[in-house]
C-alpha positions as CSV (number, residue, x, y, z in Angstrom):
1,M,-4.3,6.1,-18.2
2,A,-0.6,5.6,-17.3
3,T,-0.5,2.8,-19.9
4,I,-2.2,4.9,-22.7
5,V,0.2,7.8,-22.2
6,K,3.2,5.4,-22.0
7,A,4.3,6.4,-18.6
8,D,7.6,4.8,-17.5
9,V,6.5,4.3,-13.9
10,L,3.3,4.7,-11.9
11,V,4.0,5.7,-8.3
12,S,1.4,5.2,-5.6
13,W,0.9,4.6,-1.8
14,N,-2.3,2.8,-2.6
15,F,-1.2,-0.8,-1.5
16,K,-4.8,-2.2,-1.6
17,H,-5.7,-1.3,-5.2
18,I,-2.6,-0.4,-7.1
19,V,0.8,-1.3,-5.6
20,N,-0.2,-4.9,-5.0
21,L,1.6,-7.8,-6.7
22,D,-1.5,-9.6,-7.8
23,K,-3.0,-6.4,-9.2
24,I,0.2,-5.5,-11.0
25,R,0.3,-8.9,-12.7
26,G,-3.3,-8.4,-13.7
27,Y,-2.7,-4.9,-15.1
28,N,0.3,-6.1,-17.1
29,G,-1.5,-9.2,-18.3
30,I,-4.2,-7.0,-19.8
31,N,-1.6,-4.7,-21.2
32,Y,0.1,-7.6,-22.8
33,Q,-3.1,-9.0,-24.3
34,L,-3.9,-5.6,-25.8
35,G,-0.5,-5.1,-27.2
36,H,0.6,-2.4,-24.8
37,N,3.9,-2.1,-22.9
38,M,4.2,-3.4,-19.4
39,I,4.2,-0.7,-16.7
40,E,6.3,-0.4,-13.6
41,I,4.2,0.2,-10.5
42,R,6.2,1.3,-7.4
43,T,6.0,3.0,-4.1
44,P,7.6,6.4,-3.5
45,K,10.1,4.7,-1.2
46,E,11.3,2.7,-4.2
47,I,11.7,5.8,-6.4
48,I,13.2,8.4,-4.1
49,N,17.0,8.4,-3.8
50,Y,17.6,9.9,-0.4
51,E,21.4,9.8,-0.8
52,N,21.3,12.5,-3.5
53,T,19.1,15.0,-1.6
54,N,20.6,18.1,-0.1
55,P,19.9,18.8,3.5
């Protein structure tokens, strides 16, 4: 779904099925074969910038 709606990033804690290097390569390989853009798949820790949050 994230590919179809052209999301910039998919964020998940699901390390077994989504945020997994082999799976990400597979997802993007299929995206490439079908002419879609690659998708960034990251964990929340990689996205949240704690330095800019107010206490």
